[in-house]
N, C-alpha and C positions, 0 to 999 in steps of 0.2 A: 449495122452500126457504121456511121460515116467516119471520116478522118477525125482524129482526136476524140472519138467517142460521141460525136454529136449525132443525135437522132433527129431525122427530118420528117415532117409531115406536110402533105400538100393538100390544099383546098382546091377542088376542081371548079367550083363556081367562079364566074367572073362578074364582079359587081362593083359599083361605086356608090358609097354611102353618102347621103346628104350630110352636110355639116350640122352638128348639134353639140351643145355643150352642157355638161352636167351642172347641177346646182352646187352652190358653194356652202360649206358648213361654216360654223363660226370661226374655225381656225384656218380657213382658207383652202382646205382640200375639197376636191369635187367628188360627187358621188352620183351614180345613176345615169351617167351620160358620157359622151365622148365628143371631142371637137370635130371629128369628121373622119372620113375614110381616106387612106392614102392610095386606094386602088385595090384590085383584087389579087388573089394569089394564083400562081400557076405552077405546074410541075416543071422541074428543070429539064433541059434538053436531054433527050434520050430516055426519059422516064415517063410512064403513064401517070395519070392523076390519081391512081389508086392509093388507098391509105397505107399500103405496106411498103412503098418505095423508100429508098434511102439515097442521099446525095452527099457529096463532099461539102464541107463548110466553106463559107465565103470570106471575103476581105475587101478593102476599099482604098481610094486615093484622092488627089486634089491638084490644084493648079497654083501658079505663082505670079509674081509681078509686084508692082506697087503703084498706088495712086495717091493724090493729095487729099486734103480734107474736104474737097467739094465745096470750097468757098468759105471754109472756116477760118481762113487767114493763116492756116498752118497750125499744127499743134506745137507744143514745146516739150522738150525732154528735160526733166529736172533730176540730175544726178541720181541719187538713190532714194528709196522710200524708207519710211520708218518701220518699226516693228509692226507686224500684222496683229490682229486681235487674237490670233492663235499663239502668239509669242514665238513664232518661228523666226524671229529676227528680221532684219531689214532685207530688202531686195533692191537690186539696181537695174537700170535700163542701159547699162554701159555698152551692151552689145548692139544696140539699135541706133539708127540715125533717122532724122526726119526724112520721110520718103522711103525708108527701108533699104535693104541691100538687095542685090540681084544675084541670080544664080551663078554668074561668072565672078562674083566677088567673094565675100567672106564665107567662112565655113560655119555650119551649124547655126546660122542666123535664122531667126523666126520667120523672116520673109522669104527665105529660100524654100524650094520644094524638097521635101524629105520623103522619098519613095519608101513604101512599106516593103518588107521582105517578099510579100506575095506578088509583087510586080513581075510579070512574065508568066505567071501561072494561068492555065486555062480558066475561063469563066465557069463558076460552079452552077450557074443557072442562066436562063435567057435574060437579056436586057429588055427594056421597054417600060420600066417603072412599076410593073406589077410586084406586089409584095409576096414573098414566099416564106412560109413558116419553118423555123428550125427550133430545136430544143438544145439545151446546154445544162449539164449537171454542175451544181455548185454546192459547196458545203463549208462549214466553219463553226466557230464557237463564240457565242456572245458573252459579254461580261455578266457575272451573276447579278449585277445591279443595273441591267439594261433598262431602257425606257418602255419597251414593248409590253403590251398586256392585251388580254382578251376582253371582250365586252363585259364580262363579269368581274373584271379587275385582276384576274390571275396573271402573274408575270409570265412572259414567254422568253426565257433566257437560256444560256447554256448551248450545247451542241445543236446544230441544225443541218439539214440536208434537203435540197430542193432541186427539182427539174424546172428550169426556167425557159420561157418561150420568147422568141424574138422573130421579127419579120424583116427580110432583106429585099431591097429594091435596087436593081442596077439600072443605070441610064440606058436609053436606046443606043445601039451600036457601041456598047461597052468595049473599050480598048484595054486589054490587060497589061499593056505597056505604059499606059498613061495614069499618073497618080491623080485621083479625083479628091475633092473635099469629101469628108465623111461626116454625115449629119446623124446624130443619135437623137431619136424622138421619143418622148414619153407622154402618154395621154393622161387624162384624169382618172379618178377612182372608178372601179367597175368597168373599165374599158380594156381593150387589148391592143397589141402592137400594130394592128392594121388600122386602128381608129385614130389616126394622127393627121395633122395638117398636110394637105397635098403639096404644099410649097410650089404652087403653080408659078411658073416663070423661072424656076431654078432646078426643078426636079430632073430635067434632062441633062444636067451638068454635074450632079452630085450623086454619091452613093448614100442611100437612106436606110436606116435601121430603126424599126419601131419596136419598142419594148413593151411587154405585158407585165403589169404589176404582179408581185408574188401572191400566193394564196392567202386567204383570210386567216389561216391557221397560225401565221407568224405573229399576229397581233399588230398593234400600232401604238405609238406613244401618245397620240391624241385622238385618232379616229379608228378605233378597233371595230372590226365587223363591216368595214366599208370597201374592202378590196383596194386599198390605196398602195402606193409605193411605200417602201420602208424609210420614208423621210422622218426627220425629227427623232433620230435614233443615234445621235452622236457619231462615233466612229464604228459602231457595231452594226450599221445597216447591211442587210444581206445584199442590197443593191450595189454596194461598193465592190463586193466580191464578184458579183455578176458582171459589172462593168469591166473590171480588170480582166477577167477570164474571157469575156466577149472580145475585147480588143486583141488579146493574145491569140485568139482563134482567127479573127478576121484578118489580121495582118499577115498571116502565113498563107492565105488563100486569095486575097483580093489586093488590088493595086490602089492604095490611097495615100494621100499626103499626110504624114504624121504631124506636120506643122499646121494642118488645117482640119482638126477634129473639132466639130461644133456640137454642143448639146442644146436641145430645145425641149420645151414642154408646156403643158397646159395644166393649171391647177395643181393637183398632187404631183404631176409630172414636172411642173414648173419648180416646185419646192425641190424635187430631186435634181433637176438641171442646175439650179442655183448651188446646191450642195456639191455636185460633181465639179462644177467650175471652180468653186472655192477650194476644194480639196486637191484637185489634180491640175490646176494651172501651173505650168512650168515643170510638171513631173518629168523626171529623168529616167524613169523605168519603163517607158514606152506607152504611157497612158495619159499623156498631156492633153489638156483641153485648151484650145485657143480662144474659144468664144462661147457664149450662151445667148439664147434668144427665148424669152419666156412670156407667157400670157398669164397674169395673176401669179399665184404662188408667192414665194418670198424666200428669205434665208433666216433660219432661227438664230437667235442670239442668247437664248436661255442655256445655261451650262449643261443641263440634262439632255438637251436636244441638239445642240450645235456640234457639227463636225470640226475636226482640226483643219484649219485652212493653211494653204501653202505660203501665203504672203506674196505670191508672184502675180504680175499683171494678167488681166484677162479682158478681152473685148466683151461687150454686153449690150443687149437690147431688152428693155423691160416695158411691157404693155400692161397697164392696170387702170382700174377705175378709181378716181379720186374720192368717190362717195362710198367706197367699199368700207363697211363697218367691221369687217372681220379682220383676221390676222394678215391678210395679203398686203394691205396698204402699208402698214408699218414694216412688214417683212421685206417688201420691195424697197422702201426707203433705206432700210438698213443695208440691204445688199448693194444698192447703188453707192451709198456713202463709203462702204468698205472698198468697192471696186475703184472709186475715185482716189482713195488713199493709196492703194497698191499701184495704180496707174499714174501716179505723180501728178495728179490734176492740181491746178492752181486754186480751185475752190474746195470748200470743205464737204459740201453735199449738194444735191440738186437744187434745193431752195436757195442756198448761198450762190450757186452759179446763176440762177435766175436774177437775183437781186443785183449781182455784179455785171449783168449783161453778157455772161459767158455762154449763152445758148444761141445756136443758129438753127434754122429749119433743116430738117433731114427729109426731103421729099421721098415718098414711098410709092407714088403712082397709084394705080388702081382706082382712079377717080377720087382719091382722098385729097383734102386740102394740104398744101405744102407745109403748114404749121402743125399738122397732126402729131408729128414726132420731132424731137429736138436733139441735136448733137451737142454734147458738152465740149466746149472749146478748152484749149490749153491743157490737154491731157496727152499722154504718149500716143502719137498718131498710128502706131502699129496696133494699138488696142483701143479702137474707138468705142465710146459709150453713148448710147442713144436711149432716150426715154420718151415713151408715148403715153401721156396722161390723158385718159378719156373721161368725159363728164358723166357718162351713164353708169348705172349699177345693174349690170346684167352681163354675164360672161358672153351670152349669145350675141350681144350688141357689139362685141369687139371682133367678131369673126371677119368682118369686111376689112378690118385693119390688119389683123394678124398675118394673113397669107401674103399680101403685097409687101408688108413691112419686113417679115422674115426673109422673103426672097431678095428684096433689095439689100438688106443687111448682109446676107451671105454672099451676094455678088460683089459687094464692096470689099469684103474680107478676102475673097479669092485673089484679089489683086494686091494685097498688102503682105 
């Protein structure tokens, strides 16, 4: 047993999987595929690659600074926001200023670097980007009227206990005294934590953690039997418990910036990332999410599926196909509109921003046209919102956009 009871397994093979993306069901969750491999797994230093080895659990970190809106003409900060859809009351941006604060200035400002307690601890594994598998025990009790059910319609509520799997990748030459940005990555249904976007262009400067969906036995609110994340389960999701315990574990062993924790995902993983960002934005218990970056997915707004949102601002990038006939398209539009409200944007939603001329190009490189993605103007500049509407209907068609877009977005955030 490792520290905090984490059991670790190592995969000896070294492989890089080609990107592929699962099909999308009518409600937007993917099945039968993964967006790609983040790299291979290797045993931690000092251990062989045998199945019986154990290692200490990891943790992560980030960087700081501030940049302008990249030609947006600067954002605006508008006092406080109104009540969020979760009725958590209003939130204010009183602590931030245009351009952000610096490390030598204010205390506890979101633009400051906030090192995790694990800074200074020895690295739990070798750096280099390879993903090493760890397991973590989680348990809890769901409401008797939870949304999850099996394929035959049987509800799956009440007490639960699960061993969860995640994959950790440290950057090359990982420095345990340097707080790195931490990126939590979630793939589509029937995938695992190593089948995530490689984030080429930024993987050498961030700590990456790939999550594996829970077992089919937990059921699902809309996609039972497809091995998806426990999204669309209100506040009863087993993945919320997993996320909190994961960060509690990582922060004691890794050096990461607690003000730069990002969640990203594809399809079912994108639904989860939207929910994590909505629920944990501005969290004061050590689980705060600063930003999300997602491909497809969405945020549920039906009472039986929606989590309680914090009402605090969050940065975001949403990539989706405008011809998607499933739930992802309206789910994304709802997520964007909600984020625009909490981020004190001058426009009501993305369509309103387009009509008012409040969009500017957000170049992502990678050979893509500069107008592939748009930055929404006149929002809190510490929480930029970027939308990439693609004309095709095929998740595989967005792969060439996702990797450069996510990498560019995360680089921008590291300096805010």
